[in-house]
N, C-alpha and C positions, 0 to 999 in steps of 0.2 A: 484601578489606580493604586489601591493598597498593595496588590501583588506586584505591580510595576515598581513601586517604591522599594518593596522588599528585595526584588531582584537586583536593583541598583545598589542596595546597601552592602552586599557581600563583596569581598575582594575579588578582583578579576580571576585569580587563580583558584578560587573556592569552587569546588564541584557543585555546591548548592546554587551558586549563581548561574552556572550553565543550565542546570536542571530547571531552575526557575524561569529562565528565558524560554526554554523549550516548552515547558508546561503552559506558560503564559501565551506563547504563540498558538499552541493547540487549543487553548481556551478561546482565543480570539477567533479561530476558525469556527468553533462551535457557535460563536455569537455572530457569525457571518461578517466579521470585520477583517476582511482579507488584507487590507492595506496594513493594519496594525500587526496582524499575524505575520505577514511577510517581514516586517521590520524586526519583530522579536526573533524570528527564526534566523534571519540573516545575522543578527547580533550574536546569537549563539554560535553560528557557523564561524564568524570572525574570531570568537574566543578560541575555538578549536584550531583554526588556521594559525593563529598567533602562537599557539603552543605546539604547533606541528603535529596535531592529533587528528588527521583527516582519514585515518584508516580504521577507526574503531566503530563500535555499534552506535555511539551517540551521534557521530557525524552521519552515519547511514540513516539514523532516525530523522535527523534534521532534513537531509536531502529527500527522504521519503515524504515528509510533511510538506516540504516546499513543492515537490512534484504533485502531490495531491491538491494542494492549494491552487497551483497553476493549471492543473487539469480541470478542476472544477470551475475555474474562471474562463476556460476555453483557450488558454494559451498553451497549445500542445507543443510548440517548438521550444518553449521555455521549460515545460514539464519533463520532456524526454531526457535531457542530460541529467536532471536530478534523479529520476528513476534509474538511469543507467549507472550513475555513481553509487547509489544505494545498493543496486544489484551487485555490482563488482565487489564492493566491500563485504556484503553479506555472503556471497558465494565463497569467499575465502575463509569464512568462519565455519564452525561446526555446531552440531546439535540444534537446539531451538533457535540459536542466533542465525544459523544458516537457513532454517525454515522461514525466517522473516523475509528471505529473498522472494518467497511466493508473493508477498505484497507488492514488491517492486515489479515482478513479472506481470501481476494483474494490472498495475498502472500502465506499463508499456503496452499490454494487450488492449487496454481501453483506448489508448492513443491510436493503435493500429485499427481498431474498430471504427473510430471517428474518421480515419483516413481511408476506410473501406478496404483495408488490407486484411481480409478475414483469415487468410491462410497463416499469416504471421501471428495474428491474435490467437488462433487456435493452437499453434505450436507453443506459444508462450504459456497459455493456460494449461496445456498438457504437461509442460515442464513444472509449473507451479503445483499441479495436481500430484505429480510424482514426488515432489519435495515434501509436501504435507503428508501424503500417505506413508512415506518412508519414515517420517519422524513421529507422527501423531496418530496415524491410522485414518480410517474413513469416518469414524464417528467423532468428527471435529467440526466446529463451526466454520473455520477457515476452509476446510475441505468442501463443505456444503456451498459456501460462497463461490469458490473456484469452479465447481462443476456446474453451478447455476450460470455463471458467466460463460463457461465453455458451451453449454447448451444454447445460450443466446447467440454466441458467435457462430456456432454450427448452423443454427437456424437462419441467420442473416446470410451465411455463405451458401446455403442450399440452393441448388439449381434444378433439382429433380424431386418429384413427389416421393420417389422410393427412398429418399434420405430421411423423410420425416419419422418413420418408426424408430430409427436410431436416436434421433434428437429427442423424441418423446421418452425413450427409455432413460436418457440422461436426466431429463427433468423429473421423471418418476423416482430415480435414485436420489436426487436432491431432496425431493419432498419426503421420501421415506426416512432418509438420514436426518433431515431437518426436524422431523417429528421426534427423533430420539435426542437430539442435542439442544434444541431450543425449548423454552417453556411453552405450554399450550397457548398462552395469550400472545406469543411473539408473532409479529406480522410476517415472518419469513415464509 
């Protein structure tokens, strides 16, 4: 409630207000209050739309958060355009901002997996893998997450026993890299 009151206290054009709405929405997701989270994130999106700022990283972040929220609630049809919007914005950026496109690709891959379109999921995860590797290298937490998802998608798509060694090697790579980038007590 206090954070909500603070967010409302800033002028609409104040960057702090926008950031407060985004952070509040993300905090609501962490508290499993998806209805309130969506309300906060939609409010932040409306601020950016009213200022005609729908091509920047803040708008992409909001769309990514809305996509994840909707994905987690099982509304794949509503999640997909959010991830696509975030992806389009992020792919037009450079450096670490462009690397954030990997998150959007992972979201779209998750939808493809739920729809049992494993080939599409694998292609998106491979694209995410290349983005992260090009910007941050392999010893990166996001890289480990992507190749873990990739191995899972490959496993679900496998139709022959001889595909399993390749899948096992991807999981082994994820475990080896995970041991380097995560603390020893991390559940990864």
